[in-house]
ZAVEX-791411 format. One record per residue (C-alpha): residue number from 0; chain; x, y, z. Coordinates in Angstrom, 3 decimals. Layout:
N
   resi   chain          x          y          z
    NUM       A          X          Y          Z
...
//
This chain:
352
   resi   chain          x          y          z
      0       A    -39.445     11.756      8.294
      1       A    -36.715     10.735     10.690
      2       A    -34.897      9.373      7.695
      3       A    -34.997     12.701      5.991
      4       A    -33.607     14.379      9.001
      5       A    -30.801     11.951      9.329
      6       A    -29.679     12.392      5.742
      7       A    -28.967     15.993      6.057
      8       A    -25.353     15.092      6.831
      9       A    -23.913     13.672      3.833
     10       A    -22.086     10.213      4.373
     11       A    -19.355      8.958      2.102
     12       A    -17.934      5.474      2.167
     13       A    -14.496      5.019      0.717
     14       A    -13.341      1.276     -0.161
     15       A     -9.780      0.185     -0.208
     16       A     -9.151     -3.214      1.121
     17       A     -5.608     -4.377      0.118
     18       A     -2.562     -4.429      2.551
     19       A     -1.872     -1.658      5.204
     20       A      1.088     -0.149      3.112
     21       A     -1.366     -0.017      0.158
     22       A     -3.893      1.977      2.300
     23       A     -1.027      4.120      3.366
     24       A      0.048      5.041     -0.175
     25       A     -3.423      5.113     -1.864
     26       A     -6.340      4.947      0.763
     27       A     -4.938      7.798      3.036
     28       A     -4.420     10.491      0.273
     29       A     -7.828      9.721     -1.272
     30       A     -9.517      9.914      2.273
     31       A     -7.808     13.396      2.622
     32       A     -8.934     14.308     -0.834
     33       A    -12.561     13.576      0.048
     34       A    -12.137     15.390      3.474
     35       A    -10.786     18.527      1.674
     36       A    -13.494     18.602     -1.008
     37       A    -16.345     17.448      1.303
     38       A    -15.640     19.203      4.516
     39       A    -19.169     18.829      5.966
     40       A    -19.340     15.168      5.062
     41       A    -19.074     12.246      7.446
     42       A    -16.393     10.001      5.859
     43       A    -16.179      6.329      6.470
     44       A    -13.486      4.040      5.318
     45       A    -13.802      0.262      4.682
     46       A    -10.588     -1.806      4.666
     47       A     -9.068     -4.927      5.581
     48       A     -6.870     -6.389      8.435
     49       A     -4.273     -4.051     10.025
     50       A     -5.199     -1.270      7.285
     51       A     -7.826     -0.204     10.027
     52       A     -5.089      0.445     12.507
     53       A     -3.311      2.625     10.010
     54       A     -6.278      4.885      9.316
     55       A     -7.257      5.275     12.896
     56       A     -3.617      6.344     13.543
     57       A     -3.529      8.868     10.760
     58       A     -7.038     10.250     10.918
     59       A     -8.687      9.437     14.228
     60       A    -11.921     11.271     13.508
     61       A    -12.776      8.847     10.470
     62       A    -15.174      5.978     11.195
     63       A    -13.351      2.715     10.098
     64       A    -15.189     -0.365      9.015
     65       A    -12.897     -3.467      8.517
     66       A    -12.982     -7.110      7.749
     67       A    -10.742     -9.483      9.585
     68       A     -8.842    -12.698      8.169
     69       A    -11.697    -14.691      9.458
     70       A    -14.342    -12.548      7.803
     71       A    -12.580    -12.639      4.451
     72       A    -11.860    -16.497      3.999
     73       A     -9.813    -17.999      1.296
     74       A    -12.848    -20.165      0.326
     75       A    -14.581    -18.334     -2.636
     76       A    -18.056    -19.210     -1.642
     77       A    -17.607    -18.239      2.080
     78       A    -16.011    -15.142      1.013
     79       A    -19.039    -14.256     -1.211
     80       A    -21.347    -14.958      1.816
     81       A    -19.247    -12.690      3.932
     82       A    -19.291     -9.870      1.581
     83       A    -23.058    -10.094      1.129
     84       A    -23.405     -9.755      4.731
     85       A    -21.158     -6.602      4.634
     86       A    -23.456     -5.310      1.822
     87       A    -26.352     -5.353      4.091
     88       A    -24.648     -3.380      6.714
     89       A    -23.624     -0.848      4.098
     90       A    -27.021     -0.482      2.868
     91       A    -28.367      0.192      6.398
     92       A    -25.926      3.136      6.645
     93       A    -27.614      5.151      4.143
     94       A    -24.528      6.619      2.340
     95       A    -24.915      9.334     -0.139
     96       A    -21.701      8.275     -2.047
     97       A    -19.957      4.825     -2.029
     98       A    -16.440      4.910     -3.786
     99       A    -14.637      1.740     -4.465
    100       A    -11.078      2.187     -5.209
    101       A    -10.041     -1.412     -4.834
    102       A     -9.088     -3.550     -8.004
    103       A     -9.506     -7.032     -6.409
    104       A    -12.510     -9.288     -7.101
    105       A    -14.375     -9.273     -3.951
    106       A    -14.528     -5.493     -3.294
    107       A    -15.617     -5.164     -6.958
    108       A    -18.331     -7.784     -6.409
    109       A    -19.327     -5.990     -3.311
    110       A    -19.569     -2.543     -5.309
    111       A    -21.592     -4.520     -8.082
    112       A    -24.107     -5.868     -5.528
    113       A    -24.513     -2.514     -3.891
    114       A    -25.174     -0.875     -7.355
    115       A    -27.587     -3.626     -8.389
    116       A    -29.408     -2.679     -5.270
    117       A    -29.486      1.074     -6.264
    118       A    -26.875      2.192     -3.966
    119       A    -24.883      5.489     -5.169
    120       A    -21.766      3.484     -6.248
    121       A    -18.913      4.764     -8.226
    122       A    -15.333      3.548     -9.143
    123       A    -14.464      0.002     -9.825
    124       A    -17.225     -2.848    -10.026
    125       A    -17.779     -6.192    -11.393
    126       A    -18.777     -6.120    -14.937
    127       A    -21.518     -8.613    -14.788
    128       A    -24.532     -8.418    -12.614
    129       A    -24.688    -10.431     -9.383
    130       A    -27.505    -12.428    -10.742
    131       A    -25.396    -13.373    -13.767
    132       A    -22.519    -14.287    -11.461
    133       A    -24.662    -16.533     -9.087
    134       A    -26.017    -18.210    -12.088
    135       A    -22.655    -19.081    -13.449
    136       A    -21.654    -20.289    -10.018
    137       A    -24.671    -22.457     -9.910
    138       A    -24.146    -24.006    -13.180
    139       A    -20.363    -24.318    -12.357
    140       A    -19.489    -22.450    -15.501
    141       A    -17.539    -19.483    -13.719
    142       A    -13.940    -19.512    -15.012
    143       A    -11.036    -19.066    -12.654
    144       A     -9.396    -16.804    -15.209
    145       A    -12.442    -14.367    -14.875
    146       A    -12.042    -14.203    -10.948
    147       A     -8.280    -13.872    -11.150
    148       A     -7.886    -11.174    -13.768
    149       A     -8.949     -7.625    -13.062
    150       A     -8.887     -6.982    -16.688
    151       A    -11.423     -9.718    -17.342
    152       A    -13.863     -8.866    -14.252
    153       A    -13.501     -5.185    -13.764
    154       A    -15.512     -2.240    -15.082
    155       A    -15.192      1.274    -13.653
    156       A    -16.944      4.757    -13.668
    157       A    -13.238      6.287    -13.623
    158       A    -13.212      7.353    -17.233
    159       A     -9.305      6.690    -17.519
    160       A     -9.364      3.293    -15.604
    161       A     -8.531      1.547    -18.841
    162       A     -4.937      3.163    -18.584
    163       A     -4.383      0.981    -15.418
    164       A     -4.603     -2.302    -17.486
    165       A     -1.740     -1.037    -19.703
    166       A      2.066     -0.454    -18.744
    167       A      1.787      2.526    -16.688
    168       A      5.358      3.794    -17.608
    169       A      4.319      4.271    -21.143
    170       A      2.721      7.609    -20.475
    171       A      4.771     10.730    -20.974
    172       A      4.103     12.438    -17.564
    173       A      6.589     11.569    -14.846
    174       A      4.670     10.674    -11.686
    175       A      6.625     12.127     -8.650
    176       A      4.596      9.948     -6.451
    177       A      5.328      6.710     -8.285
    178       A      2.477      4.231     -8.795
    179       A     -0.029      5.795     -6.298
    180       A      0.305      9.000     -8.284
    181       A     -0.433      7.386    -11.508
    182       A     -3.371      5.319    -10.104
    183       A     -5.118      8.198     -8.295
    184       A     -4.351     11.029    -10.778
    185       A     -4.228      9.328    -14.087
    186       A     -6.669      6.433    -13.653
    187       A     -9.074      7.691    -11.105
    188       A     -8.898     11.434    -11.651
    189       A     -9.342     12.114     -7.773
    190       A     -6.236     13.831     -6.551
    191       A     -4.806     16.596     -8.534
    192       A     -2.078     17.870     -6.255
    193       A      0.632     16.298     -4.031
    194       A     -0.403     13.088     -2.383
    195       A     -0.729     13.575      1.294
    196       A      0.441     10.280      2.922
    197       A      1.909     11.956      6.072
    198       A      1.234     10.195      9.368
    199       A      2.081     12.187     12.748
    200       A      3.765      9.996     15.295
    201       A      6.451     10.701     17.868
    202       A      9.852      8.890     17.545
    203       A     11.056      5.915     19.352
    204       A     12.565      7.246     22.488
    205       A     15.281      4.623     22.654
    206       A     16.341      5.143     19.148
    207       A     16.122      8.954     19.309
    208       A     18.513      8.942     22.329
    209       A     21.112      6.835     20.437
    210       A     20.477      9.011     17.426
    211       A     21.922     12.156     19.079
    212       A     25.483     10.687     18.676
    213       A     25.238      8.450     15.770
    214       A     23.101      8.002     12.535
    215       A     20.324      5.476     12.735
    216       A     19.657      3.129     10.154
    217       A     16.748      0.540      9.723
    218       A     17.063     -2.530      7.741
    219       A     13.654     -3.509      6.718
    220       A     14.238     -6.571      4.582
    221       A     11.446     -8.754      5.875
    222       A      9.321     -8.350      2.867
    223       A     10.059     -8.187     -0.773
    224       A      7.630     -8.030     -3.771
    225       A     10.045     -9.313     -6.272
    226       A      9.958    -12.842     -5.025
    227       A     13.030    -13.161     -2.777
    228       A     14.435    -11.517      0.301
    229       A     17.904     -9.653      0.579
    230       A     20.323    -12.544      1.618
    231       A     23.137    -10.471      3.257
    232       A     21.278     -8.523      6.185
    233       A     23.404     -9.842      8.937
    234       A     26.628     -9.084      7.110
    235       A     25.318     -5.607      6.306
    236       A     24.289     -4.758      9.794
    237       A     27.754     -5.907     11.134
    238       A     29.576     -3.657      8.569
    239       A     27.316     -0.612      9.419
    240       A     27.889     -1.096     13.199
    241       A     31.615     -1.235     12.692
    242       A     31.187      2.184     10.944
    243       A     29.608      3.541     14.058
    244       A     25.922      3.510     12.778
    245       A     23.072      2.382     15.068
    246       A     21.334     -0.409     13.236
    247       A     17.807     -1.996     13.774
    248       A     16.128     -4.769     11.822
    249       A     12.510     -5.938     11.364
    250       A     12.571     -8.571     14.143
    251       A     13.385     -5.596     16.551
    252       A      9.962     -4.100     15.938
    253       A      6.901     -4.900     17.890
    254       A      4.136     -6.539     15.778
    255       A      2.114     -3.547     15.031
    256       A      2.299     -0.485     12.726
    257       A      2.641      2.123     15.268
    258       A      5.913      0.800     16.580
    259       A      7.358      0.502     13.173
    260       A      6.435      3.957     12.248
    261       A      7.916      5.294     15.556
    262       A     11.182      3.528     14.844
    263       A     11.292      4.933     11.359
    264       A     10.580      8.368     12.587
    265       A     13.673      8.217     14.888
    266       A     15.685      6.869     11.917
    267       A     17.964      8.740      9.473
    268       A     17.729      6.212      6.675
    269       A     15.705      3.050      5.967
    270       A     16.880      0.268      3.448
    271       A     14.376     -2.095      2.030
    272       A     13.684     -4.319     -1.042
    273       A     10.473     -3.491     -3.031
    274       A      7.775     -3.459     -0.387
    275       A      5.160     -1.551      1.569
    276       A      7.973     -0.548      3.938
    277       A      8.895      2.378      1.444
    278       A      5.324      3.928      1.977
    279       A      5.638      3.635      5.847
    280       A      9.051      5.429      5.724
    281       A      7.546      8.128      3.334
    282       A      4.782      8.699      5.779
    283       A      7.168      9.761      8.543
    284       A      9.554     11.591      6.423
    285       A     12.363      8.956      6.659
    286       A     14.590      8.761      3.573
    287       A     14.728      5.357      1.870
    288       A     17.337      3.506      0.180
    289       A     15.723      0.886     -2.222
    290       A     17.533     -2.286     -3.040
    291       A     15.758     -2.474     -6.464
    292       A     16.589     -6.205     -7.296
    293       A     14.596     -7.010    -10.388
    294       A     11.951     -4.175     -9.799
    295       A     11.584     -0.807    -11.256
    296       A     12.432      2.023     -8.922
    297       A      9.971      4.469    -10.635
    298       A      6.991      2.349     -9.031
    299       A      8.027      3.237     -5.487
    300       A      9.842      6.492     -6.276
    301       A     12.386      6.398     -3.243
    302       A     14.788      9.015     -2.421
    303       A     17.643      6.770     -3.323
    304       A     17.780      3.458     -5.112
    305       A     20.493      0.805     -6.467
    306       A     20.428     -0.004    -10.128
    307       A     17.900     -2.613    -11.068
    308       A     19.476     -6.004    -11.929
    309       A     18.052     -9.403    -13.321
    310       A     16.551    -11.811    -10.714
    311       A     19.270    -13.247     -8.806
    312       A     19.651    -16.993     -9.902
    313       A     21.020    -17.973     -6.656
    314       A     18.523    -16.465     -4.305
    315       A     15.196    -16.296     -6.301
    316       A     13.317    -19.274     -7.749
    317       A     16.177    -21.239     -8.862
    318       A     17.003    -22.477     -5.464
    319       A     17.993    -25.845     -6.700
    320       A     20.750    -24.418     -8.794
    321       A     22.678    -22.445     -6.140
    322       A     26.027    -23.896     -6.940
    323       A     25.667    -23.270    -10.865
    324       A     25.045    -19.432    -10.783
    325       A     26.872    -16.329     -9.301
    326       A     24.955    -14.184     -7.044
    327       A     24.212    -10.654     -8.431
    328       A     22.502     -9.238     -5.314
    329       A     23.918     -5.808     -4.154
    330       A     26.988     -6.571     -1.945
    331       A     27.077     -5.259      1.741
    332       A     30.421     -3.396      1.094
    333       A     28.779     -1.556     -1.853
    334       A     25.746     -0.579      0.105
    335       A     27.818      0.750      2.880
    336       A     29.634      3.026      0.568
    337       A     26.411      4.180     -0.870
    338       A     25.017      4.798      2.625
    339       A     28.116      7.004      3.437
    340       A     27.646      8.960      0.226
    341       A     23.899      9.443      0.867
    342       A     24.570     11.007      4.343
    343       A     27.267     13.284      2.844
    344       A     24.618     14.363      0.242
    345       A     22.021     14.897      2.853
    346       A     24.404     16.906      5.070
    347       A     25.443     19.081      2.086
    348       A     21.709     19.802      1.514
    349       A     21.236     20.791      5.046
    350       A     24.050     23.327      4.775
    351       A     22.752     25.057      1.667
//
């Protein structure tokens, strides 16, 4: 009887356990989609590491469950044990919906275990039963290719999830929100309007004070998804400062998401290579100039981007051949010109 009374409030668990920028780009708009369409439901969110900090900052009323680095060990068998323990906790919550939006192995393993125990799971899950998986583990017949390839291990209740395995740009529709728009709208069929990735924070007071007289630029080059960092950060910073801009770089930020978002909020432009920093900037409405490198700008859909180039043979993987190849990274002088043009463009838009 008590259980029936408790179940009157619908409880929904959403699972997205990748990096915090990914949670910002994909997890947050899905969370808000479920809040909008299930206004009476109690929404919980399962994530990993500092993704929890981001959700708590963006949506303080949502109950966040999260795994730490220690709870998700690199060792495959220890990770399985950890996720089986997590499954027991989830079963005890009595959720009316469990939606796995993750595409990595362990969250799909978790979703399959929950489904095998008759929990109300939808989204992505392992395409073999947990019993079959454990049997292969015991027999030492489980292939590494299976574990490492979503195309091999993943099944889904999302009817268009098969499109995720292809080349997403092959579809005719232009996705204004880049990859998250494609994944959530086309593959999952969950969000049918503009993605809401906004996070409300106050600006960094020190930068805001300086920004009254000069434009503030953030150089967030500490990460790069294309395999190598932008090599001329110090030279670019010096040139920009000579032009009168206020410039900050990654090491100036305290080691937490809130501090980074506050600094971006007080900035007029952020520069980055392909990385999650683009989503952080978007969350606080800071325009981004993407140094595209070898990546496709349409994945991130920044406000501004340099032309894509082939991987730099001097600064990418061919480090032993530095003397033999010419660098093709964007030159600081050219970036400064682009930045000045961007600010002129933005000012013209404001005057219209």
